[in-house]
C-alpha positions, 0 to 999 in steps of 0.5 A: 500500500505504501509503494502504491501511494508513493507512486501515485503521489510521485505521478501527481507531482510530475503532472503538476510540474509538467503543467506548470512548466508548459503553461505558466512559463509559456512553453512553445507547446502551450496552447488552447484546448481546441488546438490539442483536438484540432487534428486531421484524420490523416494525422490521427491515422499516421500517429495510431499506425506508429503508436499501436506497435509501440504500445504492444511492444511495451505491454508485452515486454512488461508482462515478459519481465514480470514472468522472469520474476515469477520464474526466479521466485520459484527458486527460493526466497533467498534467490528471489530476494537476490534478484529483487535487490540486484534489479534495484541496484542495477536500475541506478545505472541502467535507467540513467543510461537509457535516457540516451534512447529518449535523446536519440529519438528526439535528435534523430527524429528531428533530422529525419523529419527535416529530410536529412536522412544521411545525417540521421543515419550517421547520428544514429551510429554515433549515439549507438557507439556512445551508448556502448561506451557508456555501458562499458563504463557503467558496467565497470562502475557497477562491479566496483560499487556492488559489494558496498551497496549490497552491504546496505541490505540485510540478508538473512543468509550469506548466500543472499549477498553472494547471489546478488553480487554474481547477478550484478556481474551478469548485469554489468557484463551485458550492460553495453549490449543491453544499452545498444538494444535499448537505444536501437529500439527506443531511439533509432528504429522508432525515430524512423517509424520502424515500430512494427519491426521493433515490436516483433523483434523484442516480443519474440526475444522475450517470449520465445527465448527469455521467458521459456529459458527462465522457466526451463533453467529454474524448474527443469535444470534447477540451476543456481539463480545467477546461472538462470539470469545469465542464460536468460540474458542471452536473449539480449545477445541474440537480439543484438545481432538482429537489431544491428543487421536492421540498423545497417540495412537503413530500412528504418531511415524514413521521414514519417512526417513527409506530406503530412 
């Protein structure tokens, strides 16, 4: 109940802050109500065409990650606690780095919308390289600070801290790949309206590789939790090669607002 209440309060404050910045400071997107509903059918169809795959993508990904937790919880209380703690610690590094994906969506989309397709492709390549470099640095930092942060948590058994450290090592090693995939899907492919391909790749990776692997390693093989996480993480490496091929093909390099 406390988590639900705090989340609701945070979202309410976020909404108030955004409204204040937009309307009190007369931001460029501030306008009258009729301007927000004065769209044409062509505009609505184009938005919905790109929005539906993105919404499905996020929904299926969210449910899939929940299934990971459900599979890990079946290993035991200590293993489940280690996964939860390692996820919280990892989020301190990965969420900040994922902001590059949001920036890429804006920067690349701006160039593609202006018709500068070659520039948009080169910018995408540069941002992906930046994401990989940041992923390497963040991964190294995660390993270095793992034990001091883990010591802040009160595990009932020594195995809990040990499992958490091993899981964080898995997260750290795979962080450059995870960032590449995230920036590619959120920032690059979506900037060119390639949302359907992004949805298909991520959904297949999660539901045909990650989720089955999570339950197979925990329920059938009964491996230690850190090995389960490592094998599930392989879906990110497989997804990496598919997304890299799509990026290099330049099929995503499109101006989605042309003639709008």
